[in-house]
C-alpha positions as CSV (number, residue, x, y, z in Angstrom):
1,M,21.3,0.9,0.5
2,S,18.5,2.0,-1.8
3,L,15.6,4.1,-0.7
4,A,13.4,0.9,-1.0
5,D,15.5,-0.8,1.8
6,N,14.5,1.7,4.4
7,K,11.5,1.1,6.7
8,C,8.8,3.7,6.7
9,V,8.6,5.5,10.1
10,P,5.1,6.3,11.3
11,C,4.6,10.0,11.6
12,R,2.8,11.2,14.8
13,G,2.6,14.8,13.5
14,G,4.4,17.8,14.8
15,V,7.4,17.3,12.5
16,P,8.2,19.6,9.7
17,P,8.1,18.3,6.1
18,V,11.4,17.7,4.3
19,E,12.8,20.9,2.9
20,K,12.5,21.5,-0.9
21,A,16.2,20.9,-1.5
22,R,16.1,17.6,0.4
23,A,12.9,16.6,-1.5
24,D,14.6,17.3,-4.9
25,E,17.6,15.2,-3.8
26,L,15.4,12.3,-2.8
27,L,13.3,12.6,-6.0
28,K,16.4,12.1,-8.0
29,Q,17.0,8.8,-6.2
30,L,13.7,7.5,-7.3
31,G,13.0,5.7,-10.6
32,R,11.8,7.6,-13.6
33,G,8.3,8.7,-13.6
34,W,8.0,10.2,-10.2
35,S,7.3,13.9,-9.8
36,L,6.0,16.4,-7.3
37,N,2.5,17.6,-8.1
38,Q,1.0,21.0,-7.5
39,K,0.1,20.0,-3.9
40,G,3.8,19.0,-3.3
41,H,2.8,15.3,-3.2
42,L,4.8,12.5,-4.9
43,E,3.0,11.2,-7.9
44,R,3.5,8.5,-10.6
45,L,1.4,6.7,-13.2
46,Y,2.2,3.1,-13.9
47,T,0.9,1.5,-17.1
48,F,-0.1,-2.1,-17.8
49,K,-1.4,-4.2,-20.7
50,D,-4.8,-4.6,-19.2
51,F,-7.1,-4.1,-16.2
52,A,-6.1,-7.4,-14.5
53,Q,-2.5,-6.4,-14.4
54,A,-3.2,-3.0,-13.1
55,L,-5.5,-4.5,-10.4
56,A,-2.8,-7.1,-9.4
57,F,-0.2,-4.2,-9.0
58,V,-2.7,-2.2,-6.9
59,N,-3.1,-5.2,-4.6
60,K,0.7,-5.6,-4.3
61,V,1.3,-2.0,-3.6
62,G,-1.6,-2.0,-1.1
63,A,0.0,-5.0,0.8
64,V,3.4,-3.2,0.9
65,A,1.6,-0.1,2.2
66,E,-0.2,-2.0,4.9
67,A,3.0,-3.7,6.1
68,E,4.8,-0.4,6.2
69,G,1.8,1.4,8.0
70,H,2.1,4.1,5.3
71,H,-0.9,4.5,3.0
72,P,-0.8,6.2,-0.5
73,D,-3.7,7.2,-2.6
74,L,-4.1,4.6,-5.3
75,S,-6.2,5.1,-8.4
76,L,-7.2,2.2,-10.7
77,A,-8.3,2.4,-14.4
78,W,-8.0,0.0,-17.3
79,G,-4.2,-0.5,-17.8
80,K,-3.2,2.2,-15.3
81,C,-2.4,2.6,-11.6
82,G,-1.9,6.1,-10.2
83,V,0.1,6.4,-7.0
84,E,0.0,9.6,-4.9
85,I,2.1,9.7,-1.7
86,W,2.4,12.3,1.2
87,T,2.3,12.2,4.9
88,H,-1.3,13.1,5.8
89,K,-0.6,14.0,9.5
90,I,1.6,16.9,8.3
91,N,0.2,17.5,4.9
92,G,3.7,17.3,3.4
93,L,6.5,15.0,2.6
94,T,8.7,13.0,4.9
95,E,11.6,10.7,3.9
96,S,9.3,7.8,4.5
97,D,7.2,9.0,1.5
98,F,10.2,8.5,-0.7
99,Y,10.9,5.1,0.8
100,L,7.3,4.0,-0.1
101,A,7.6,5.4,-3.6
102,A,10.8,3.3,-4.0
103,K,9.0,0.2,-2.7
104,A,6.3,0.7,-5.2
105,D,8.9,0.9,-8.0
106,R,10.5,-2.3,-6.6
107,E,7.1,-4.0,-6.8
108,F,6.6,-2.8,-10.3
109,E,9.9,-4.1,-11.5
110,A,9.2,-7.5,-9.9
111,F,5.8,-7.5,-11.5
112,R,7.1,-6.7,-14.9
113,S,9.7,-9.5,-14.5
114,A,7.0,-12.0,-13.6
115,V,4.8,-11.3,-16.6
């Protein structure tokens, strides 16, 4: 089972973030392009041929996020969509953050196949 096949589990707070070794292990399971930024959040920039494609992708990831009850920060620019993911309640990473990242990658692959 891939990371994208897992359901995000809502965090109610009070749980510790995943340890650095576990985060590194999960990061290796994600598609290329994902990294941990200086804040310790997952981050990736997706590129597209124009604004309309980037916007369509933002909407697809937004729909997945809403269905999962786990909401990333999305940034939209001409031909680009930035995704930043972390669990706000604990200001750190949980396994669900990696699941959502993998789901975003799955949407990107489906999107690229359709265009």
